[in-house]
N, C-alpha and C positions, 0 to 999 in steps of 0.2 A: 504494500500500500504506500501511497505517496502523501506527503504533506499531512493534512488533518483529516484524512479519510479513514473510515472504519468499514471493514467487511463483516457483515452480520448475517445470521440465519434467522429469518422471521419465525415467530412461534407458530404452533399449529392452529391457534385461534385466529390467525390472519385470514383464513378462508371461512368456511361455514362455521357457525356457532349456534348454541342453543340458549334460549332465554331461560330465566329462572322457572318459568312455567312449563318448560320443555318444548317450546315451539322452535323449530329449526329455522334459522335466519340465514339465507344464502349470502355468499360472498359479494354478490352483485348489489345487495341492498345498500343504499347510500347512507352512510353515517359520517357526516361531515366533521363532527367534533370528537370522534372517538380516537384515542391513541392506541398504539400497538406496541407489544414487547418484542424484542429480538435479542439474540445472544451474540456477543462480539467474538469473532473468530480471529481477526487480525487488526492491528492498529498502525497507522502511519507514524513516522518518527517525530512529528510535532504534536501529537495527541498527548495532553498532559494529565487528564483526570480519569481516563478510561483505559482498562487493560483487557486483554483477551480473557474470556470467561465471564465477564460482567454481563448482566442483563440491562438493556437500555430501553427507554420508553421514547417513541418517536411518533410524529404525525405521518399518516400514510401517504400524504401528498408530497413528502420530502424524499430526497434520495433517488436512487436509480435501482431498478431490478435488473439482475444479470443472471444468466444461467452458465454454470461452470460444471462440466462433466455431468450433465443431466440433473444438477442440483440447483435449487433456487437460492439466490443470495441477494442481499441489499448492500449498496454502497452509500454510506451516509457521511455527512460532515459532522465534526464534533459539535459545532454550533447548532445543529439541528436536533440534538439530543435534549429531551425535556427532563429526564431523570435517569439515575443510575442505581441499580441494585447490585451491590458487590458483597463478596464474602470476606473482605479484608477486615481484620480484627483491630482496627485502630481506635477502638473506644467509641464507636458510634452505633447507630441503628442499622447500618448497612444500606440505607436508602437515603440519598441526598438529592436535593433539587437545586 
């Protein structure tokens, strides 16, 4: 990865999902204000706060989708990340905004 770019794998909820009542909501349903989670696979050299293995929260209209060896990935910028959930034990909750 170059500069401030992140290579991420979108979570499985990125596609179809179920409501609390059990209704299946297709991936084509427009949810303008809903954010999605992804796992960071690789980070560029100028990324400061995110490491591979972190879970990041992003808006679905940011970044680029790319297919590498028949797998779906996202390329995001560090500034497009809304929140990070990490397992680092630096005396915090593990989720910072």
